C-alpha positions as CSV (number, residue, x, y, z in Angstrom):
1,M,0.0,0.0,0.0
2,F,1.3,3.4,-0.9
3,L,0.1,6.1,1.4
4,G,1.9,9.4,2.0
5,S,3.2,12.5,0.3
6,G,5.0,12.1,-3.0
7,T,3.7,8.5,-3.5
8,R,1.6,7.1,-6.2
9,C,-1.1,4.4,-6.4
10,D,-0.1,1.1,-7.9
11,Y,-3.6,-0.3,-7.6
12,W,-4.4,0.7,-11.1
13,S,-1.6,-1.4,-12.6
14,E,-2.8,-4.3,-10.4
15,F,-6.3,-3.8,-11.7
16,R,-5.0,-3.7,-15.3
17,H,-3.0,-6.9,-14.7
18,C,-6.0,-8.6,-13.2
19,K,-8.2,-7.7,-16.2
20,S,-5.5,-8.8,-18.8
21,L,-6.3,-11.6,-21.1
22,K,-3.3,-13.6,-19.9
23,N,-4.3,-13.4,-16.3
24,C,-7.9,-14.1,-17.0
25,F,-6.9,-17.2,-19.0
26,H,-4.5,-18.4,-16.3
27,H,-7.1,-17.8,-13.5
28,Y,-9.8,-19.6,-15.5
29,Y,-7.4,-22.5,-16.3
30,T,-6.4,-22.8,-12.6
31,Y,-9.6,-22.1,-10.7
32,G,-12.4,-22.5,-13.4
33,T,-13.6,-19.0,-12.9
34,V,-12.8,-15.5,-14.2
35,P,-11.0,-13.4,-11.6
36,S,-12.8,-10.7,-9.7
37,C,-10.9,-7.5,-10.1
38,Q,-13.4,-5.2,-8.4
39,Q,-11.4,-4.9,-5.2
40,W,-8.3,-3.6,-7.1
41,K,-10.5,-0.9,-8.7
42,E,-12.0,0.1,-5.3
43,D,-8.6,0.3,-3.8
44,Y,-7.4,2.5,-6.7
45,H,-10.3,4.9,-6.2
46,N,-9.7,5.0,-2.4
47,C,-6.0,5.6,-3.0
48,R,-6.7,8.5,-5.3
49,E,-9.2,9.9,-2.8
50,W,-6.6,9.7,-0.1
51,E,-3.9,11.4,-2.3
52,K,-6.2,14.2,-3.4
53,H,-8.3,14.9,-0.3
54,R,-6.6,13.0,2.6
55,G,-10.0,11.4,3.4
56,T,-9.9,9.3,6.5
57,E,-12.6,7.0,5.2
58,A,-10.5,6.2,2.1
59,K,-7.4,5.6,4.2
60,E,-9.3,3.2,6.5
61,A,-10.8,1.4,3.6
62,L,-7.3,0.8,2.1
63,R,-6.0,-0.4,5.5
64,R,-8.8,-2.9,5.8
65,S,-8.3,-4.1,2.2
66,E,-4.6,-4.6,2.7
67,K,-5.1,-6.3,6.1
68,I,-7.5,-8.8,4.4
69,R,-5.1,-9.3,1.5
70,V,-2.2,-10.1,3.8
71,A,-4.3,-12.4,6.0
72,E,-5.4,-14.3,2.8
73,Q,-1.8,-14.8,1.8
74,R,-0.9,-16.3,5.2
75,N,-3.5,-19.0,4.6
76,F,-1.3,-20.6,1.9
77,I,1.1,-23.3,3.0
78,P,4.5,-23.2,1.4
79,V,5.0,-26.0,-1.2
80,W,8.6,-26.6,-0.2
81,Q,9.7,-27.3,3.3
82,L,12.3,-24.6,4.2
83,R,15.7,-25.8,5.4
84,Q,17.2,-24.5,8.6
85,E,20.7,-25.5,7.5
86,P,22.3,-27.1,4.5
87,P,22.4,-30.9,4.2
88,R,25.5,-32.5,5.9
89,D,26.9,-33.9,2.6
90,W,26.3,-30.7,0.5
91,H,30.0,-30.5,-0.4
92,V,30.4,-34.1,-1.6
93,P,30.5,-34.4,-5.4
94,L,27.6,-36.1,-7.1
95,N,28.1,-39.7,-8.1
96,Q,27.8,-39.5,-11.9
97,E,28.3,-43.2,-12.5
98,K,25.5,-44.5,-10.3
99,P,22.2,-44.7,-12.3
100,Q,19.5,-42.5,-10.8
101,D,16.1,-43.9,-10.0
102,S,13.5,-42.5,-12.5
């Protein structure tokens, strides 16, 4: 979220990306539905309202929207298990002669 003097709203570019043919196709292929881009548009208008008039309602609407967006991202479980340290044998050369299981 970009709030403050001398900043710009990037919500419009997010809205344009959301509405792009490539993104719509990808979203439809992945989820079976067309993406809903209305929230990006509302966030853009709230951001512009905040930049022009410093409206507290617009600022609070942006904060709520960003809070929801961050909370939704936390619901996703990472695909890969993150390592705490490298494997013990990371420095050993790979055995090129041994056939690999396929």
